[in-house]
C-alpha positions, -999 to +999 in steps of 0.1 A: +084-379+002+086-400-031+051-389-046+058-354-035+087-352-054+073-367-087+041-343-084+069-311-085+087-326-110+054-334-130+043-297-123+075-283-133+073-298-168+036-286-173+045-254-164+079-247-182+069-260-214+088-237-242+061-207-250+079-200-283+070-232-300+094-231-330+125-231-312+153-215-328+189-224-318+198-195-297+201-199-260+187-173-242+203-162-209+168-166-193+136-183-195+113-152-200+136-137-224+112-109-236+091-090-206+076-056-200+087-034-170+102-001-161+139+000-172+162+027-159+135+050-145+119+047-181+082+033-181+065+009-207+099-006-218+099-040-237+131-058-231+145-088-249+173-110-238+185-121-271+220-135-258+238-135-223+262-109-245+232-091-261+200-073-244+178-047-261+152-028-247+127-008-265+106+023-256+072+015-263+063+056-260+082+063-290+081+025-306+120+029-311+156+011-297+163+024-264+192+005-256+214-023-262+238-038-238+258-067-224+254-072-186+218-081-179+194-065-156+193-058-120+155-069-110+147-049-083+112-038-069+082-053-052+072-076-076+108-087-078+126-086-042+095-071-023+116-036-022+090-005-024+105+020-046+134+006-068+125-007-102+147-027-127+178-012-143+202-021-167+238-036-158+269-037-177+282-022-208+258-001-231+265-005-270+238+017-277+220+043-257+206+070-281+173+083-289+159+071-322+130+086-341+110+078-368+103+098-399+085+103-433+098+113-465+081+122-494+087+151-522+119+162-503+094+172-473+103+155-440+073+149-416+073+134-382+045+108-378+021+096-348+037+063-334+019+036-318+034+003-300+012-026-311+031-055-290+050-082-301+049-120-316+070-149-313+077-168-347+103-196-347+114-189-317+124-153-325+107-120-316+088-097-336+080-061-324+052-041-338+049-004-343+021+018-364+033+048-381+005+072-388+008+097-417-006+132-419-035+122-435-045+097-409-033+063-430-015+034-413+020+023-422+028-010-403+064-016-391+080-047-379+113-052-362+130-084-353+164-084-337+189-113-336+225-118-319+253-124-341+290-131-333+321-125-355+351-136-335+353-117-303+329-092-315+293-092-302+269-079-330+231-072-336+211-077-367+177-056-371+154-074-393+126-047-408+095-057-425+073-026-438+036-028-447+031+005-465+000+015-484+013+050-489+041+070-513+057+077-484+094+067-476+098+055-441+133+065-423+147+056-389+169+085-372+196+066-356+230+063-345+253+034-353+274+034-323+304+013-305+319+007-339+355-006-342+358+006-377+332+016-407+332-018-420+314-030-388+279-022-401+259-030-434+227-026-443+205-035-479+182-001-472+197+034-477+221+048-451+225+085-450+252+098-427+246+131-411+276+131-385+305+110-380+320+109-343+352+091-329+349+088-292+383+084-275+389+059-246+422+053-225+427+022-247+414+035-278+384+049-297+348+039-309+331+053-341+296+069-339+277+076-370+245+093-368+222+090-398+188+080-413+185+046-423+157+046-453+137+011-450+129-007-483+095-010-497+093-045-478+121-059-461+153-041-449+187-056-430+209-037-408+239-054-395+264-040-368+293-054-349+302-039-318+340-030-308+354-059-285+375-039-261+349-018-243+324-041-229+333-029-195+311-021-164+309+014-169+282+026-194+252+015-173+243+012-138+264-009-115+248-031-087+242-007-054+263-013-026+298-016-047+322+013-056+323+048-037+286+057-037+277+024-016+255+028+012+259+025+046+254-010+060+222+000+078+209+019+048+214-011+029+193-035+048+170-011+054+164-006+016+166-046+009+139-055+036+104-044+036+108-013+063+099+012+031+063-004+030+052+014+062+078+042+068+095+073+050+123+092+056+107+124+065+070+119+060+046+099+085+026+070+065+014+039+076+041+041+104+061+073+117+090+085+099+126+074+100+136+110+114+105+110+140+120+077+155+154+092+154+148+121+170+123+103+195+152+077+206+185+080+217+213+059+206+221+043+238+229+005+237+194-003+257+172+018+235+188-002+204+184-035+220+145-025+229+138-014+195+158-047+176+133-067+199+103-046+188+108-048+154+114-087+158+082-095+176+060-066+157+029-050+177+023-012+183+032+013+210+069+019+203+074+029+169+039+044+165+003+033+172+002+013+141+005-024+143+040-032+129+046-065+111+066-091+130+100-097+113+112-131+134+134-142+106+156-111+105+195-115+119+202-098+153+231-081+140+215-071+109+187-054+131+212-039+152+228-020+119+192-012+107+182+007+143+214+024+146+214+038+111+179+050+118+187+064+151+218+083+136+197+104+108+191+133+133+229+133+146+246+165+139+274+158+166+259+181+194+236+155+212+243+139+246+245+100+252+207+101+250+208+117+216+189+145+228+207+180+217+227+193+241+213+229+240+184+218+255+198+195+280+225+218+288+249+191+294+234+187+332+232+152+340+194+139+342+175+141+375+158+108+386+125+109+399+118+085+432+081+076+439+067+061+472+033+048+484+015+067+513+043+093+514+038+119+543+032+150+533+054+179+542+073+210+535+103+216+516+124+228+485+117+214+452+084+202+438+057+176+446+056+150+418+022+132+421+022+101+396-010+087+379-008+055+356-036+044+332-065+030+351-067-008+343-106-008+346-112+021+325-122+008+291-117+043+275-079+046+287-080+070+313-058+077+343-064+065+377-086+088+396-059+093+424-020+092+421-008+057+431+024+072+443+038+107+453+075+118+454+098+150+459+125+164+434+148+192+435+144+203+398+124+191+367+154+176+346+146+142+336+167+128+305+159+092+302+132+067+303+151+047+330+150+078+352+112+076+356+117+042+374+095+015+367+070+040+354+082+048+317+049+045+300+012+055+299+018+076+328+008+113+341+026+133+366+015+166+381+044+185+396+035+213+416+044+238+443+054+275+443+081+295+427+097+325+440+103+355+421+128+382+432+120+408+407+087+420+391+098+416+353+089+393+322+103+357+322+109+330+297+104+296+306+111+267+284+093+236+289+108+203+271+093+171+268+087+134+252+061+130+250+034+160+262+038+185+290+020+218+301+032+247+324+007+266+345+016+295+368-012+309+390-034+286+369-025+301+339-014+283+308+021+295+301+033+267+278+013+240+257+040+213+248+011+189+246+005+154+224+023+128+219+059+137+200+097+132+202+122+154+223+108+188+217+111+224+235+085+251+238+090+282+253+064+309+270+066+342+282+046+357+316+051+386+335+053+379+370+052+400+402+080+395+429+068+370+454+055+335+454+037+320+426+018+285+423+034+265+396+020+232+382+034+211+353+013+185+340+036+158+318+020+129+303+044+097+287+029+072+262+054+046+251+087+050+236+115+076+249+107+096+280+121+130+290+107+163+310+126+195+319+115+228+331+141+257+322+143+294+321+161+324+306+187+341+328+190+377+313+225+383+329+241+354+312+217+353+281+211+317+286+185+290+298+190+273+332+173+249+350+148+261+373+161+249+408+151+241+446+170+278+452+134+293+438+110+261+442+091+253+473+064+230+485+041+223+512+015+195+526-012+208+503+009+201+472+006+164+480-025+149+463-036+118+487-027+083+469-047+052+465-033+018+456-036+008+418-066-016+413-060-051+402-069-055+365-099-067+356-104-105+342-094-099+305-125-104+278-125-136+260-140-130+227-152-157+205-140-153+169-163-128+151-168-111+184-147-078+183-122-100+167-113-115+134-131-146+124-110-179+118-129-202+096-148-204+065-184-192+065-206-219+075-228-216+041-200-226+022-176-252+017-139-248+010-119-268-016-080-265-028-074-256-064-038-259-059-018-290-076+016-294-056+041-270-066+016-246-080+021-211-059+003-183-077+002-146-065-032-140-082-035-106-101-065-113-122-091-143-130-118-145-155-135-180-172-134-188-206-168-201-222-152-237-220-151-234-182-115-228-184-098-203-155-076-180-170-053-166-141-027-140-141+002-138-115+017-107-098+053-120-095+085-113-113+076-138-146+038-119-150+027-151-164-011-161-173-020-198-167-050-220-178-067-236-150-090-269-162-110-294-143-112-267-116-144-285-101-118-316-091-123-328-055-087-337-056-062-305-061-036-327-079-064-334-107-066-302-117-046-294-148-022-259-148-008-248-178+014-219-182+003-200-216+018-167-214+050-148-198+067-116-195+038-093-184+042-063-164+025-071-129-007-079-145-036-071-120-068-079-142-079-105-167-109-104-186-125-129-213-149-115-240-160-141-260-130-168-264-106-138-261-082-129-233-074-095-223-049-086-197-044-054-178-003-047-175+008-020-150+009+003-181-011-016-208-042-032-222-030-064-238-048-092-257-032-126-259-034-143-292-031-180-299-023-181-337-019-219-338-044-233-313-020-251-291-030-228-261+003-210-259+002-173-263+019-163-297+015-127-299+011-099-273-011-073-290-015-040-274-050-029-272-047+003-252-016+025-237-039+056-239-032+071-204+001+088-189+027+070-167+056+073-150+085+050-133+070+050-099+066+014-084+031+025-072+013+033-104-006+005-108-034-007-132-061-025-113-090-045-131-107-056-150-142-050-158-162-052-189-198-040-198-214-027-230-185-032-252-159-011-229-133-023-204-128-003-169-101-003-148-088+018-120-050+040-120-032+044-086-014+071-079+024+074-074+035+069-039+069+074-023+084+043-001+064+043+031+030+053+019+033+092+013+021+107-020+044+117-043+046+152-055+041+162-084+017+133-097+007+126-134-026+141-137-043+109-152-035+091-119-062+080-091-088+076-122-113+050-132-107+046-170-129+035-197-112+018-229-125+013-262-109-017-274-117-010-310-093+020-308-076+021-276-088+055-267-095+061-228-119+082-211-116+094-179-151+086-161-142+095-122-116+108-101-100+113-064-090+077-058-058+065-045-050+026-043-081+016-061-073-023-058-102-036-071-131-029-095-161-050-102-200-049-111-231-057-088-257-078-100-274-049-121-237-041-138-230-012-118-194-001-110-182-002-074-143+001-063-124-006-034-101+022-027-071+018+004-065+042+032-038+068+031-037+105+028-069+119+023-083+087+031-086+082+070-100+047+061-103+024+035-136+024+012-160+011-012-173+034-038-202+034-062-186+049-093-207+077-112-194+095-143-178+127-133-179+123-097-149+130-076-141+107-048-118+125-021-082+118-028-065+155-036-028+144-039-030+146-075-040+180-079-049+198-048-055+231-062-078+221-089-099+194-064-097+219-036-133+230-044-147+195-055-174+180-033-164+142-026-188+117-035-194+097-004-186+061+000-211+032+000-195+023+031-162+032+052-138+001+063-127+011+097-087+006+098-078-027+111-113-033+125-131-044+092-104-032+067-069-025+058-062-033+021-095-040+005-094-057-030-117-067-057-159-066-050-181-085-067-223-090-063-237-116-037-267-131-046-272-166-029-294-179-005-308-149+021-280-125+005-296-110-021-285-079-040-253-077-017-218-073-026-185-088-009-148-078-016-116-093-004-091-082+018-052-085+014-040-074+049-074-076+070-075-106+055-106-130+043-141-117+024-161-089+040-197-084+032-220-051+022-257-049+026-263-014+012-294+007+001-304+038-018-311+068+006-318+103-008-301+093-039-270+080-022-259+045-018-250+039+018-249+005+038-234-017+064-202-041+062-200-073+081-174-096+086-181-127+062-154-154+058-119-162+068-102-198+070-085-190+033-049-200+031-037-163+018-049-127+019-076-123-008-069-099-039-095-114-065-126-130-066-149-145-095-180-164-101-171-198-118-198-214-144-211-238-116-220-207-094-189-211-067-168-185-057-130-188-068-107-170-044-073-159-054-047-150-029-016-131-027+009-117-005+045-101-001+066-086+030+054-058+046+020-045+049+010-061+017-003-097+030-021-117+056+001-120+082+006-159+093-007-168+059+007-178+024+020-153-001-001-170-030-034-188-031-062-204-052-094-220-037-129-225-043-159-218-021-193-235-026-224-225-013-238-256+006-273-241+017-264-244+052-283-214+073-258-193+094-270-169+123-259-134+116-271-101+106-285-101+071-286-062+065-293-031+084-317-003+070-316+032+080-350+050+095-357+088+101-354+077+139-333+047+138-325+013+121-339-019+114-316-047+117-328-080+099-313-111+110-313-144+089-330-164+112-354-159+141-341-149+174-349-177+201-383-175+216-370-174+253-351-142+247-366-111+256-345-082+238-337-050+252-313-021+248-289-042+272-284-066+241-266-041+223-240-012+222-242+012+196-213+041+186-210+067+164-181+090+149-170+107+119-139+108+097-123+139+080-099+134+052-064+155+055-033+152+038-020+130+065-020+097+062-049+081+074-070+096+102-087+093+137-122+084+146-136+122+153-167+129+179-166+094+191-195+087+215-218+063+230-256+061+216-282+057+238-310+031+224-347+051+235-363+015+223-355-018+210-383-039+197-385-069+179-408-080+147-436-103+148-417-132+132-383-123+155-361-116+124-361-079+126-353-059+153-363-019+155-338+003+172-349+040+181-320+063+186-319+100+194-293+122+179-284+108+148-265+128+124-253+125+087-219+120+074-213+097+105-206+061+112-231+042+132-215+011+151-235-019+164-222-047+185-247-073+196-244-095+228-228-126+217-252-146+239-277-142+214-293-175+199-314-182+170-346-200+174-324-231+160-295-229+193-274-213+169-251-184+181-245-153+162-214-160+135-205-124+140-215-096+162-206-065+149-218-042+120-203-008+106-230+015+090-219+044+071-248+068+076-242+094+045-279+105+048-309+101+071-338+089+055-372+115+056-404+103+067-391+065+068-403+043+095-408+008+104-436-012+087-461-012+116-478-045+106-444-067+110-444-058+148 
């Protein structure tokens, strides 16, 4: 342990070295005292914590001071606290919170200049903010401002030092307000201040003075000094920490907000998981349900909250979980529900009528209906029900309101209720069928009510005309998971109310009993090797893995690139927004690798690119150049290169990058998302785009649109641009797309009306959700060994690295995606090729569905190609009548290949406004021929009935071996068949 402690201590000294080299005597309230972020729902803010008594924030979009205050910042949000939705807010008392503006004056005429924020730099331990003012003639005036904290007795104060580089004959003015003054002697300037308006603002214990005016700057240097009234620095001018005061949230609501629930759930909209409201509507508030849902949140899985797998939360306190569940279940409470949480207007205040089932029940006649119980067949791979009921029962009415009243059969069942209903008078009758999940009502074999599907407690009415006498009646009820209920009612025209259809009018006979059969025993559970219909667990055999993190270094990697001297430049997606130098990256002992923090305070930097020897970082709202003026490997200046795209304060408006070619940078802009995953509405028009940035003047071109969460942009070996986009609304699955200028890539959330007639550019590959993808990240080229002209990309949530082999068919890129490698320490966010040819893997993770479960939330490792051969599918090429599968090694000579050695399925996706989407038209494909090439490395698979714009899934028999005795590394491939090639067949000389 002694050595471990020493290593941590040494690392702490290394990365905490003072980044402001000529240190001032001022003690700052935090280590990273100048930082970029959203603040108070305003994007593109630059904040300086000058002193514990004085914080300043500048709006970089107007190049002016936004606020001066005492009280600090509540750092809330995904990158700070893992909460999705919130962003940092200022706390405490605001000395100043007025809108400033720049003006230019000449010959008595006032002009409003164009303003540009140009970044900030450090000198002698102080910060200097840089602005440009552009005159109507297009000339540039440079303004620099360096703020300082001062104090006089009990008064906190601010000095603003301005420096001007003005080659024009304009005078520069700052329209501002001198606020929170105790008296007029509390401000002074060596510039010229022209008063416009003075106001005395009363408080209970006194008053403050506010003077609005214009400060005319001197030709070079100007000083403005202010002292603030000492009596009014109370927690009333800014935000107050949530959870206190009269507006505090309920305990359950606060706990939901503090944890990662909003990563997958929204209050009203279905996203990754079901909405809170649909959960509330589906489940009762009884203690048994609460206990069950608490357990489900703790252990994770699927089938209770919804079909999407939920991340386990083993560390959450049971009492907290109970409060969270109670809060969610109470969302639909309106005071008119029964003990199960169901509306009394539908349950009628009547008690639930339990069902009882028996095996080998003797058919008979009686009052009521027969209930024939079916369950999911354990040997049916398609998930169908048993061919015959496993039990029968009888009931005097259908009014089952609780899952427990279905006995031991409250999940994955179908019940067919049947018999006859006696009608006294010929008339029109209104029936009501209520169920959770789905149900259908048939009378005389005619469908009267369709309440089908998997849904919460829901009532559907239907009307039919019936003659007097007996009529056959049948109710088909299906229950998946969660709450269960079914009730059959009808409308009494005499009382104008609904009532339960009872045994007074219902009857059954022996013919209504469907002969039951015992439930067959489940088959032995299939055991799959890693990579065979299940995730890989190890590093690809053709690569060797090396750790790159010295003790104590835990980077959540946002971007990576190499300098010409082989120094790795790495940015981190964390609260400090840091950039590091990684030296001696080839060291076999990770503790011999050198790490040095060179920059801090960047806003969620998710891209790094080195051009020549210059470092560029893509922040959330800006492309920034990092400049080291004195050569000590610590950044002195954060220069704004471009912020020429529109932004909001939405937490999900990430900027992903960073690619560079032919003198331009390329990045992607995510859309705005509500907590839980639903798209915000309205959206800023610039979102969901690929941007091309000119570093010389900062201008941006939008070259492609229709993206959602494109966390990854990269180049192939020919410098073509590829992007990984993430599943959501309009994206039934994640995908890898090939970027072409002017193309639209399918997401219509930014501008539905403007895009409704646009044709979607099809992906290179779809990544079926949770099979081969969930949160794809940066793509890059792969040109090692047999893997020529292919792509690989990282995966944050599904984990590891995936491989894509693509081809061009009828002008469209398409291809297959394969499992490639796992065995790394974290979800993979960034990939970069090192000078020695090895692959650097940058990991990331955060709570919710933003991380690879069971892995670290940070990581940095290196994969080195070792030349070993791995037996797997190398590529799949489409033919006019099927496919050709190429293997990395010849198939063993004692194997006679046949259609039984593989299964092939097909389906298609349909983008909709809903989150994600199902596989549609899913079917197994019949193979008319399977033929092996002479060298036993290619397999021709003849398939009839292929369709364009479909997925084709291949699964090879895991018993297949190569001629060297190797088993398949992975048995599956997913081919995106956008186009079927015309007149393309196998090369007959190969076979």
